[in-house]
NUROTOR-152212 format. One record per residue (C-alpha): residue in three letters; x, y negated, z negated. Coordinates in nm, 2 decimals. Each point is the difference from the previous one (the first is absolute). Layout:
// NUROTOR-152212
 code     px     py     pz
  ALA      X      Y      Z
...
This chain:
// NUROTOR-152212
 code     px     py     pz
  MET  -2.99   6.16   0.96
  SER   0.06   0.35   0.13
  MET  -0.04   0.12  -0.36
  LEU  -0.36  -0.11  -0.03
  MET  -0.14   0.31   0.17
  TRP   0.18   0.22  -0.25
  THR  -0.21  -0.14  -0.28
  PHE  -0.29   0.22   0.12
  ILE   0.19   0.27   0.19
  CYS   0.18   0.11  -0.32
  PRO  -0.31   0.07  -0.21
  LEU  -0.17   0.14   0.32
  ILE   0.28   0.26   0.03
  GLY  -0.05   0.07  -0.37
  PHE  -0.37   0.05   0.05
  LEU   0.06   0.24   0.29
  ILE   0.25   0.21  -0.20
  LEU  -0.21   0.01  -0.31
  ALA  -0.32   0.07   0.19
  SER   0.16   0.28   0.21
  LEU   0.18   0.18  -0.28
  ARG  -0.21  -0.08  -0.30
  ASP   0.01   0.29  -0.25
  ARG   0.31   0.14   0.16
  LEU   0.19  -0.30  -0.14
  SER   0.13   0.00  -0.36
  GLN  -0.11  -0.29  -0.22
  MET   0.36  -0.14   0.02
  ALA   0.00   0.02   0.38
  ALA  -0.34  -0.17   0.02
  THR   0.12  -0.27  -0.23
  ILE   0.31  -0.06   0.21
  VAL  -0.20  -0.02   0.32
  GLY  -0.29  -0.21  -0.14
  VAL   0.19  -0.24  -0.22
  GLY   0.31   0.00   0.22
  SER  -0.20  -0.10   0.31
  MET  -0.15  -0.29  -0.19
  LEU   0.35  -0.11  -0.12
  LEU   0.12   0.00   0.36
  SER  -0.31  -0.20   0.10
  ALA   0.07  -0.26  -0.27
  ILE   0.37  -0.03   0.11
  ALA  -0.11  -0.04   0.37
  ALA  -0.25  -0.27  -0.11
  ALA   0.27  -0.18  -0.19
  MET   0.24   0.01   0.29
  ALA  -0.27  -0.12   0.25
  SER  -0.09  -0.28  -0.24
  MET   0.35  -0.12  -0.04
  ASP   0.05   0.01   0.38
  TYR  -0.31  -0.20   0.05
  LEU   0.09  -0.27  -0.26
  GLN   0.35  -0.03   0.14
  ASN  -0.08   0.00   0.37
  TYR  -0.37  -0.06   0.07
  SER  -0.13  -0.20  -0.30
  GLY  -0.33  -0.18   0.08
  GLN  -0.05   0.20   0.33
  VAL  -0.23   0.28   0.09
  VAL   0.20   0.30   0.12
  ASN  -0.19   0.24   0.22
  ILE   0.13   0.35   0.05
  PRO  -0.20   0.19   0.27
  LEU   0.06   0.37  -0.02
  TRP  -0.23   0.15   0.27
  THR  -0.33  -0.05   0.16
  TRP  -0.25   0.18  -0.21
  LEU  -0.29   0.04   0.24
  LYS  -0.12  -0.16   0.32
  VAL  -0.37  -0.04   0.10
  GLY  -0.03  -0.24   0.29
  GLU   0.16  -0.32  -0.10
  PHE  -0.01   0.09  -0.37
  ALA   0.35   0.14  -0.08
  PRO   0.08  -0.06  -0.37
  ALA   0.36   0.08  -0.10
  PHE   0.13   0.20  -0.29
  GLY   0.20  -0.30  -0.11
  LEU   0.12  -0.16  -0.31
  SER   0.00  -0.37  -0.10
  PHE   0.22  -0.14  -0.28
  ASP  -0.03  -0.34  -0.17
  GLY   0.00  -0.14  -0.35
  LEU  -0.34   0.15  -0.08
  THR   0.10   0.34   0.13
  LEU   0.33  -0.02  -0.19
  THR  -0.18  -0.07  -0.32
  MET  -0.25   0.29   0.04
  THR   0.26   0.24   0.12
  GLY   0.22  -0.07  -0.30
  ILE  -0.30   0.05  -0.24
  ILE  -0.11   0.33   0.17
  THR   0.35   0.16   0.02
  GLY   0.14  -0.14  -0.32
  VAL  -0.29   0.05  -0.24
  GLY  -0.09   0.32   0.20
  PHE   0.34   0.15  -0.07
  LEU  -0.02  -0.07  -0.37
  ILE  -0.35   0.16  -0.01
  HIS   0.13   0.31   0.19
  LEU   0.29   0.03  -0.25
  PHE  -0.23  -0.02  -0.29
  ALA  -0.24   0.25   0.16
  SER   0.28   0.26   0.02
  TRP   0.01  -0.01  -0.38
  TYR  -0.38  -0.04  -0.05
  MET  -0.09   0.30   0.23
  ASN   0.27   0.23  -0.13
  GLY  -0.13   0.35  -0.01
  GLU  -0.33  -0.08   0.18
  ALA  -0.14   0.23   0.26
  GLY   0.01  -0.15   0.35
  PHE   0.31  -0.21  -0.08
  ALA   0.12  -0.01   0.36
  ARG  -0.35  -0.06   0.13
  PHE  -0.03  -0.30  -0.23
  PHE   0.32  -0.16   0.12
  SER  -0.09   0.06   0.37
  TYR  -0.32  -0.20  -0.06
  LEU   0.20  -0.28  -0.18
  ASN   0.24  -0.02   0.29
  LEU  -0.28  -0.02   0.26
  PHE  -0.17  -0.27  -0.21
  VAL   0.31  -0.22   0.02
  VAL   0.04   0.07   0.37
  SER  -0.36  -0.11   0.07
  MET   0.04  -0.32  -0.21
  LEU   0.32  -0.09   0.17
  LEU  -0.16   0.04   0.35
  LEU  -0.28  -0.22  -0.12
  VAL   0.22  -0.29  -0.10
  GLN   0.26   0.03   0.27
  ALA  -0.24   0.05   0.30
  ASP   0.02  -0.26   0.27
  ASN  -0.36   0.07   0.11
  LEU  -0.32   0.06  -0.18
  LEU  -0.06   0.34   0.15
  LEU   0.32   0.13  -0.16
  LEU  -0.09  -0.18  -0.32
  TYR  -0.33   0.18   0.01
  LEU   0.19   0.33   0.03
  GLY   0.18  -0.08  -0.32
  TRP  -0.32  -0.12  -0.15
  GLU  -0.17   0.33   0.06
  GLY   0.32   0.19  -0.11
  VAL  -0.01  -0.15  -0.35
  GLY  -0.37   0.09  -0.01
  ILE   0.06   0.37   0.07
  CYS   0.30   0.01  -0.23
  SER  -0.20  -0.16  -0.29
  TYR  -0.26   0.28   0.06
  LEU   0.26   0.27  -0.02
  LEU   0.17  -0.15  -0.31
  ILE  -0.31  -0.10  -0.20
  GLY  -0.13   0.36   0.06
  PHE   0.34   0.16  -0.07
  TYR  -0.15   0.20  -0.29
  PHE  -0.28   0.12   0.22
  HIS  -0.08   0.30  -0.21
  GLU  -0.20  -0.23  -0.22
  ARG  -0.32  -0.10   0.17
  ALA   0.00  -0.35  -0.14
  ASN   0.34  -0.08   0.16
  GLY  -0.12   0.12   0.34
  ARG  -0.31  -0.23  -0.04
  ALA   0.22  -0.29  -0.09
  ALA   0.21   0.05   0.31
  ILE  -0.30   0.03   0.22
  LYS  -0.14  -0.32  -0.15
  ALA   0.32  -0.19   0.06
  PHE   0.01   0.13   0.36
  THR  -0.36  -0.08   0.07
  VAL  -0.02  -0.35  -0.15
  THR   0.32  -0.11   0.16
  ARG  -0.12   0.14   0.34
  VAL  -0.28  -0.25  -0.02
  GLY   0.26  -0.28   0.00
  ASP   0.19   0.17   0.27
  VAL  -0.30   0.00   0.23
  PHE  -0.03  -0.38  -0.05
  LEU   0.37  -0.04   0.08
  ALA  -0.04   0.21   0.32
  ILE  -0.29  -0.22   0.11
  GLY   0.22  -0.31  -0.07
  LEU   0.27   0.14   0.22
  PHE  -0.25   0.06   0.29
  ILE  -0.11  -0.36  -0.03
  LEU   0.35  -0.14  -0.01
  PHE   0.10   0.21   0.31
  ARG  -0.31  -0.12   0.18
  GLU   0.09  -0.36  -0.07
  PHE   0.38   0.01   0.04
  GLY   0.05   0.30   0.24
  THR   0.28   0.13  -0.23
  LEU   0.05   0.13  -0.35
  THR   0.36  -0.12  -0.03
  ILE   0.01  -0.19  -0.33
  SER   0.24  -0.28   0.11
  ASP  -0.22  -0.07   0.31
  ILE  -0.32  -0.02  -0.20
  ILE   0.13  -0.23  -0.27
  THR   0.17  -0.23   0.25
  ARG  -0.29  -0.03   0.24
  ALA  -0.28  -0.02  -0.25
  PRO   0.04  -0.37  -0.07
  GLU   0.03  -0.07   0.37
  MET  -0.31   0.20   0.11
  PHE  -0.25  -0.07  -0.28
  GLY  -0.13  -0.28  -0.21
  VAL  -0.10   0.01  -0.36
  ASN  -0.29   0.25  -0.08
  ASN  -0.02   0.14   0.35
  LEU  -0.27   0.27  -0.03
  ASN   0.21   0.28   0.15
  LEU   0.29  -0.08  -0.22
  VAL  -0.22  -0.02  -0.30
  LEU  -0.13   0.35   0.08
  ALA   0.35   0.13   0.04
  ALA   0.11  -0.16  -0.33
  MET  -0.31   0.15  -0.18
  MET   0.10   0.35   0.12
  LEU   0.36  -0.04  -0.10
  VAL  -0.11  -0.11  -0.35
  GLY  -0.23   0.30  -0.02
  GLY   0.30   0.23   0.07
  ALA   0.20  -0.19  -0.27
  TRP  -0.27   0.04  -0.25
  GLY   0.01   0.38   0.04
  LYS   0.38   0.05  -0.02
  SER   0.05  -0.27  -0.28
  ALA  -0.30   0.12  -0.21
  GLN  -0.19  -0.33   0.00
  ILE  -0.38  -0.02  -0.05
  PRO  -0.20   0.16   0.15
  LEU   0.24   0.27   0.11
  HIS   0.18   0.04  -0.34
  THR  -0.16   0.30  -0.16
  TRP   0.26   0.25   0.12
  LEU   0.30  -0.16  -0.19
  ALA  -0.08   0.11  -0.36
  ASP  -0.08   0.35   0.11
  ALA   0.33   0.02   0.19
  MET   0.16   0.06  -0.34
  ALA  -0.07   0.37   0.05
  GLY   0.33   0.04   0.17
  PRO   0.34   0.04  -0.17
  THR   0.11  -0.33  -0.16
  PRO   0.29  -0.07   0.24
  VAL  -0.27   0.00   0.27
  SER  -0.18  -0.27  -0.18
  ALA   0.32  -0.20  -0.02
  LEU   0.06   0.04   0.37
  ILE  -0.36  -0.09   0.10
  HIS  -0.03  -0.30  -0.24
  ALA   0.35  -0.15   0.02
  ALA   0.18   0.07   0.32
  THR  -0.24   0.12   0.27
  MET  -0.37   0.04   0.06
  VAL  -0.17  -0.28  -0.19
  THR   0.24  -0.26   0.13
  ALA  -0.10   0.07   0.36
  GLY  -0.30  -0.22   0.00
  VAL   0.19  -0.30  -0.14
  TYR   0.28   0.06   0.26
  LEU  -0.26   0.02   0.28
  ILE  -0.16  -0.34  -0.08
  ALA   0.34  -0.17  -0.05
  ARG   0.13   0.14   0.32
  MET  -0.31  -0.12   0.20
  HIS  -0.01  -0.34  -0.18
  PRO  -0.04  -0.21   0.32
  VAL  -0.33   0.18   0.06
  PHE  -0.12  -0.07  -0.35
  ILE   0.11  -0.36   0.01
  LEU  -0.24  -0.05   0.29
  THR  -0.28   0.16  -0.21
  PRO   0.02  -0.19  -0.32
  GLU  -0.34   0.11  -0.14
  ILE   0.09   0.36   0.03
  LEU   0.34  -0.07  -0.16
  LEU  -0.15  -0.19  -0.29
  TYR  -0.31   0.21  -0.08
  TRP   0.06   0.35   0.14
  VAL   0.36   0.00  -0.12
  GLY   0.05  -0.24  -0.29
  GLY  -0.36   0.02  -0.14
  VAL  -0.01   0.38   0.02
  GLY   0.34   0.02  -0.15
  ALA  -0.11  -0.21  -0.30
  ILE  -0.31   0.21  -0.05
  SER   0.20   0.32   0.02
  MET   0.25  -0.13  -0.24
  LEU  -0.26  -0.08  -0.26
  VAL  -0.19   0.32   0.05
  ALA   0.32   0.20  -0.05
  GLY   0.08  -0.19  -0.31
  PHE  -0.33   0.08  -0.17
  CYS   0.03   0.37   0.11
  ALA   0.35   0.03  -0.14
  LEU  -0.12  -0.12  -0.34
  ALA  -0.21   0.31  -0.05
  GLN   0.22   0.28   0.14
  THR   0.16   0.26  -0.22
  ASP   0.22   0.17   0.27
  ILE   0.34  -0.16   0.01
  LYS   0.03   0.04   0.38
  ARG  -0.35  -0.14   0.07
  ILE   0.08  -0.31  -0.20
  LEU   0.30  -0.05   0.22
  ALA  -0.20   0.07   0.31
  TYR  -0.25  -0.27  -0.08
  SER   0.29  -0.23  -0.08
  THR   0.13   0.06   0.36
  MET  -0.34  -0.09   0.14
  SER   0.01  -0.32  -0.21
  GLN   0.35  -0.09   0.12
  LEU  -0.09   0.06   0.36
  GLY  -0.29  -0.24  -0.06
  TYR   0.27  -0.26  -0.09
  MET   0.17   0.07   0.33
  PHE  -0.33  -0.04   0.19
  ILE  -0.06  -0.33  -0.18
  ALA   0.35  -0.12   0.11
  LEU  -0.08   0.10   0.36
  GLY  -0.34  -0.16  -0.02
  VAL   0.15  -0.34  -0.10
  GLY   0.27   0.02   0.26
  ALA   0.28   0.09  -0.24
  TRP   0.14   0.26   0.23
  GLN   0.35   0.01  -0.15
  ALA  -0.13   0.01  -0.36
  ALA  -0.22   0.30   0.09
  ILE   0.30   0.20   0.14
  PHE   0.22  -0.11  -0.29
  HIS  -0.26   0.13  -0.25
  LEU  -0.02   0.32   0.21
  MET   0.37   0.05  -0.05
  THR   0.01  -0.08  -0.37
  HIS  -0.32   0.22  -0.06
  ALA   0.18   0.29   0.17
  PHE   0.28  -0.03  -0.26
  PHE  -0.21  -0.02  -0.32
  LYS  -0.29   0.23   0.12
  ALA   0.24   0.27   0.10
  LEU   0.17  -0.04  -0.34
  LEU  -0.34   0.03  -0.18
  PHE  -0.12   0.30   0.19
  LEU   0.33   0.19  -0.03
  ALA   0.01  -0.08  -0.37
  SER  -0.36   0.12  -0.03
  GLY   0.11   0.32   0.16
  ALA   0.28   0.04  -0.26
  VAL  -0.26  -0.06  -0.27
  ILE  -0.23   0.27   0.15
  LEU   0.28   0.25   0.01
  SER   0.12  -0.09  -0.35
  VAL  -0.35   0.07  -0.15
  HIS  -0.06   0.32   0.20
  HIS  -0.21  -0.15   0.28
  GLU  -0.24  -0.19  -0.22
  GLN  -0.13  -0.32   0.17
  ASN  -0.24  -0.14  -0.26
  ILE   0.17  -0.29  -0.17
  PHE  -0.21   0.05  -0.31
  LYS   0.15   0.35  -0.05
  MET   0.36  -0.14   0.01
  GLY   0.14  -0.26  -0.24
  GLY   0.33  -0.05  -0.17
  LEU   0.21   0.06   0.31
  ALA   0.22  -0.31  -0.04
  LYS   0.26   0.19  -0.20
  LYS  -0.03   0.33   0.18
  ILE   0.07  -0.13   0.35
  PRO   0.16  -0.34  -0.04
  LEU   0.10  -0.04   0.36
  VAL  -0.35   0.05   0.12
  PHE  -0.13  -0.24  -0.27
  ALA   0.25  -0.26   0.13
  CYS  -0.12   0.06   0.36
  PHE  -0.36  -0.06  -0.11
  VAL   0.09  -0.32  -0.19
  VAL   0.19  -0.14   0.30
  GLY  -0.24   0.13   0.26
  GLY  -0.30  -0.11  -0.20
  GLY   0.16  -0.34  -0.06
  ALA   0.04  -0.04   0.38
  LEU  -0.36   0.11   0.05
  VAL  -0.12  -0.27  -0.23
  ALA   0.25  -0.25   0.13
  LEU   0.20  -0.05  -0.32
  PRO   0.17  -0.34   0.06
  TRP   0.36  -0.03   0.14
  VAL   0.12   0.35  -0.11
  THR  -0.21   0.22   0.23
  VAL  -0.02   0.02   0.38
  GLY  -0.38  -0.02   0.00
  PHE   0.00  -0.35  -0.14
  TYR   0.18  -0.15   0.30
  SER  -0.23   0.17   0.26
  LYS  -0.33  -0.03  -0.17
  GLU   0.05  -0.36  -0.11
  ALA   0.10  -0.08   0.36
  ILE  -0.34   0.13   0.12
  LEU  -0.19  -0.20  -0.26
  TRP   0.20  -0.31   0.08
  GLU  -0.08   0.04   0.37
  ALA  -0.37   0.03  -0.08
  TYR   0.01  -0.30  -0.23
  ALA   0.20  -0.21   0.25
  GLY  -0.23   0.09   0.29
  GLY  -0.31  -0.12  -0.19
  TYR  -0.15   0.35  -0.03
  GLN  -0.11  -0.05  -0.36
  THR  -0.25   0.29  -0.01
  LEU   0.27   0.24   0.11
  PHE   0.25  -0.15  -0.24
  TRP  -0.22   0.03  -0.30
  ALA  -0.10   0.36   0.10
  GLY   0.38   0.08   0.01
  VAL   0.05  -0.16  -0.34
  PHE  -0.29   0.20  -0.15
  GLY   0.14   0.31   0.17
  ALA   0.33  -0.07  -0.18
  PHE  -0.19  -0.01  -0.33
  LEU  -0.16   0.34   0.07
  THR   0.33   0.15   0.11
  SER   0.16  -0.10  -0.33
  VAL  -0.27   0.16  -0.21
  TYR   0.00   0.34   0.17
  THR   0.38   0.01   0.03
  PHE   0.04  -0.06  -0.37
  ARG  -0.27   0.26  -0.07
  LEU   0.18   0.25   0.21
  ILE   0.34  -0.05  -0.15
  TRP  -0.11  -0.03  -0.36
  ILE  -0.22   0.31  -0.01
  THR   0.25   0.21   0.19
  PHE   0.32  -0.09  -0.19
  PHE  -0.11  -0.11  -0.34
  GLY  -0.20   0.13  -0.28
  GLU  -0.03   0.36  -0.11
  GLU   0.14   0.28   0.22
  LYS  -0.30   0.21   0.11
  THR   0.18   0.23   0.25
  HIS   0.36   0.13  -0.05
  ALA   0.23  -0.16   0.24
  GLU   0.31   0.16   0.15
  LYS   0.32  -0.19   0.06
  LEU   0.09  -0.05   0.36
  SER   0.34   0.01   0.18
  GLY   0.16   0.03   0.34
  ILE   0.16  -0.24   0.24
  SER  -0.29   0.03   0.24
  TYR  -0.22  -0.12  -0.28
  TRP   0.19  -0.30  -0.15
  LEU   0.18  -0.13   0.31
  PRO  -0.31  -0.10   0.21
  LEU  -0.17  -0.14  -0.31
  SER   0.31  -0.21  -0.09
  VAL   0.04  -0.15   0.35
  LEU  -0.37  -0.09   0.01
  LEU   0.01  -0.14  -0.35
  VAL   0.28  -0.24   0.10
  LEU  -0.19  -0.10   0.32
  SER  -0.31  -0.07  -0.21
  THR   0.18  -0.26  -0.20
  GLY   0.07  -0.35   0.12
  ILE   0.30   0.15   0.19
  GLY  -0.24   0.14   0.25
  ALA  -0.13  -0.35   0.08
  MET   0.35  -0.09   0.13
  ILE  -0.08   0.22   0.31
  ILE  -0.15  -0.26   0.23
  PRO  -0.17   0.16   0.31
  PRO   0.12  -0.17   0.33
  LEU  -0.35  -0.11   0.11
  ASN   0.04  -0.37   0.09
  ASP   0.04   0.07   0.37
  VAL  -0.29   0.25   0.01
  LEU  -0.28  -0.13  -0.22
  PRO  -0.12  -0.36  -0.04
  LEU   0.06  -0.19  -0.32
  GLY  -0.28  -0.03  -0.25
  ALA  -0.15  -0.33  -0.14
  GLY   0.21   0.03  -0.32
  GLN   0.32   0.06   0.19
  LEU  -0.06  -0.31   0.21
  LEU  -0.07  -0.21  -0.31
  GLU   0.33   0.13  -0.15
  GLN   0.19  -0.09   0.31
  ALA  -0.15  -0.35  -0.01
  GLY   0.09  -0.04  -0.37
  ASN  -0.36  -0.03  -0.10
  ALA  -0.06   0.31  -0.20
  ASP  -0.05  -0.15  -0.35
  ALA  -0.33   0.19  -0.03
  LYS   0.19   0.33   0.02
  HIS   0.07   0.00  -0.37
  THR  -0.36  -0.07  -0.07
  ALA  -0.11   0.31   0.19
  GLU   0.27   0.21  -0.17
  TYR  -0.08  -0.12  -0.35
  ILE  -0.37   0.08   0.06
  ALA   0.08   0.35   0.12
  MET   0.24   0.06  -0.29
  ALA  -0.25  -0.12  -0.25
  PHE  -0.26   0.25   0.13
  MET   0.26   0.27   0.01
  ALA   0.10  -0.07  -0.36
  ALA  -0.37  -0.02  -0.11
  GLY  -0.05   0.35   0.15
  LEU   0.30   0.14  -0.19
  ALA  -0.12  -0.17  -0.32
  LEU  -0.35   0.16   0.05
  GLY   0.17   0.34   0.06
  VAL   0.20  -0.04  -0.32
  VAL  -0.31  -0.08  -0.20
  LEU  -0.22   0.27   0.14
  TYR   0.25   0.29   0.02
  ALA   0.29  -0.08  -0.24
  LEU  -0.16  -0.18  -0.29
  ASN  -0.36   0.13   0.02
  GLN   0.10   0.34   0.15
  GLY  -0.30   0.01   0.23
  ARG  -0.26   0.01  -0.28
  LEU  -0.18  -0.31   0.13
  LEU  -0.02   0.14   0.35
  ASN  -0.12   0.34  -0.12
  SER  -0.28  -0.18  -0.20
  PHE  -0.09  -0.19   0.31
  LYS  -0.01   0.31   0.21
  GLN  -0.25   0.15  -0.24
  THR  -0.25  -0.27   0.09
  ARG  -0.23   0.04   0.30
  LEU   0.16  -0.29   0.19
  GLY   0.35   0.10  -0.09
  GLY  -0.05   0.36   0.10
  ALA  -0.16  -0.10   0.33
  LEU   0.29  -0.24   0.08
  TYR   0.26   0.26  -0.09
  HIS  -0.17   0.27   0.21
  TRP  -0.03  -0.25   0.29
  CYS   0.36  -0.10   0.00
  TYR   0.12   0.36  -0.06
  HIS  -0.18   0.12   0.31
  GLY   0.14  -0.27   0.23
  LEU  -0.29  -0.25  -0.04
  GLY  -0.23   0.26   0.17
  PHE   0.14  -0.02   0.35
  ASP   0.03   0.38   0.02
  ALA  -0.36   0.05  -0.12
  LEU  -0.12  -0.26   0.25
  TYR   0.18   0.16   0.29
  ASP  -0.13   0.33  -0.11
  ILE  -0.36  -0.13   0.03
  VAL   0.05  -0.20   0.32
  PHE   0.23   0.23   0.20
  VAL   0.06   0.34  -0.16
  LYS  -0.35   0.12  -0.09
  PRO  -0.15  -0.11   0.33
  PHE   0.28   0.17   0.18
  LEU  -0.05   0.32  -0.20
  GLY  -0.38  -0.02   0.07
  ILE   0.07  -0.03   0.37
  THR   0.23   0.30  -0.01
  LYS  -0.27   0.21  -0.17
  ILE  -0.24  -0.09   0.27
  LEU   0.25   0.08   0.27
  LYS   0.09   0.32  -0.17
  SER  -0.32   0.16   0.15
  ASP   0.10  -0.15   0.35
  PRO  -0.32  -0.20   0.07
  ILE   0.13  -0.10   0.35
  ASP   0.03   0.37   0.10
  ARG  -0.35   0.06  -0.13
  LEU  -0.13  -0.30   0.19
  ILE   0.15   0.12   0.32
  ASN  -0.16   0.34  -0.06
  ILE  -0.34  -0.16   0.05
  LEU   0.04   0.04   0.38
  PRO   0.05   0.38   0.00
  LEU  -0.27   0.04  -0.27
  GLY  -0.24  -0.20   0.22
  ALA   0.09   0.22   0.30
  SER  -0.05   0.32  -0.21
  LEU  -0.34  -0.12  -0.12
  GLY  -0.11  -0.09   0.35
  ASN   0.11   0.34   0.11
  LYS  -0.20   0.17  -0.27
  LEU  -0.31  -0.20   0.09
  THR   0.02   0.07   0.37
  THR   0.06   0.37  -0.04
  LYS  -0.33   0.03  -0.18
  THR  -0.18  -0.10   0.33
  GLN   0.15   0.31   0.17
  THR  -0.28   0.24  -0.11
  GLY  -0.02   0.21   0.32
  LEU  -0.38  -0.04   0.01
  LEU  -0.16  -0.10   0.34
  ARG  -0.27  -0.19  -0.18
  THR   0.25  -0.22  -0.19
  HIS   0.20  -0.07   0.32
  ALA  -0.32  -0.10   0.19
  ILE  -0.10  -0.24  -0.28
  GLY   0.34  -0.15   0.00
  PHE   0.00  -0.03   0.38
  GLY  -0.34  -0.17   0.00
  ALA   0.09  -0.24  -0.28
  GLY   0.32  -0.10   0.18
  LEU  -0.19  -0.05   0.33
  ALA  -0.25  -0.22  -0.18
  VAL   0.27  -0.22  -0.15
  ILE   0.16  -0.04   0.35
  LEU  -0.33  -0.10   0.16
  ILE  -0.07  -0.26  -0.28
  LEU   0.34  -0.16   0.04
  ALA  -0.05  -0.01   0.38
  LEU  -0.34  -0.17  -0.03
  MET   0.15  -0.26  -0.24
  VAL   0.27  -0.08   0.25
  VAL  -0.25  -0.04   0.29
  VAL  -0.23  -0.22  -0.21
């Protein structure tokens, strides 16, 4: 297991070299450092994983490196922990991360700030690896904040355009809200357990607390708040679509291998705490996931930007993972996290290839006819889109998404099951819309042919992983996460209803594809355009296009009051209030100086009046 630390040391060294030398490095040298460090990280991860499976399978391997800090009895270590869940996450981050880095070397060719871009990518991976390999929640929080700052740097990479800077600030601000919740949760857990070591907390939680203990409920609520922010779930989801301002490989890294998966990982890792707080798990995790999934589906139907459609699809798929967590299907959630990393990285990288081919155009209605011009990219979208809609048996998404729906069905969570089924219907409609409008019909923008090994190799690997072949990779989670209700029924040989759940989901998926064919292939959108001309249709389209009004609502509730307060504070009213004291003294001084006339008559009158007042007060005391 000595190779484990090299998974993050290699990209960390790459970051330091790239950040130190930057423009003094040639593009080739920056590529070798940036991509090469990720290749070494992936190799180290593979070696550590093989060592674990051969010698430590089913165990938790702790690797203390050094004592990070010591405050009284609080002395958290900078230490790593490795088990089946960490192995799965590390493989996703380093493997998919390497492919994204390799593709980025082609995508960013000739861009200004090439070395700076790869330094940020390397640091992003380092932060995410620390997050999933940490043996204590404080080190996890360091990685958690690290991915936050890296997302800010990468989303705002093209900072010369004001809109990109605003998108970066928005992502940083919204996710910071969730980070504050998480920090409060860590304080509560430390107060209750006296430690932030993850293994100690998950071992002692069932021994120390009963179901729905108030302090544990508060801690769980705070942890979920942090997960909402990082995994873009309602109400902290508004940053995700705007995060498309960054270069497309950044979108692939955020949406597939790193940042948005952090919330899912956190809840799965702390599952004993959530098992003891079932209402929080069901409603705050599963219920919010279902709502987020449906909201994202409706928003995706109205988008015209190819990357924003995929962004909302990520929010939707994360909603499925939250549903799985909410119904106790811990393994299904992580399995879908893995398969989603494959096909969402494929879709985002393919969308980047489309954007370069059509000269940085991102509006799908200005594309068309690309199937013959860039056949590899078209194949990637067909396979990746098929996995997104869970095309039966031949795509990786089918096996993971159907596992989630089966677990919800088997556990008796009918509302969440039917929400997931309807979400599959929406996914099929907007995915068909995306592919048909982009790759078929009349060519509206001239497309250039694409070439280069750094272009086709990552796409080809991810394409294979997004087929049913990818489902053959089974994460070693049995000794880490509990079995779900569906898995228990399968073990007992009582899973006849599984086919019923699958057939229902496939029927809704097929209905969505059929509707997409009718609306976009056969009718060519004329019916929808006519509906959009009506008052109701125009309002619905505007509502969905603008994210169901969440940004407008937050602008009214939070942004405008904040700006109003800043305008008031701009004149520094506190300083003016404090200045009342010297103003009062100055006024008193001016009044008293007027009594100093220098006239004997005035002084005599004043003396007499004062003496009279003293005599009156003396008489009042005596009486």
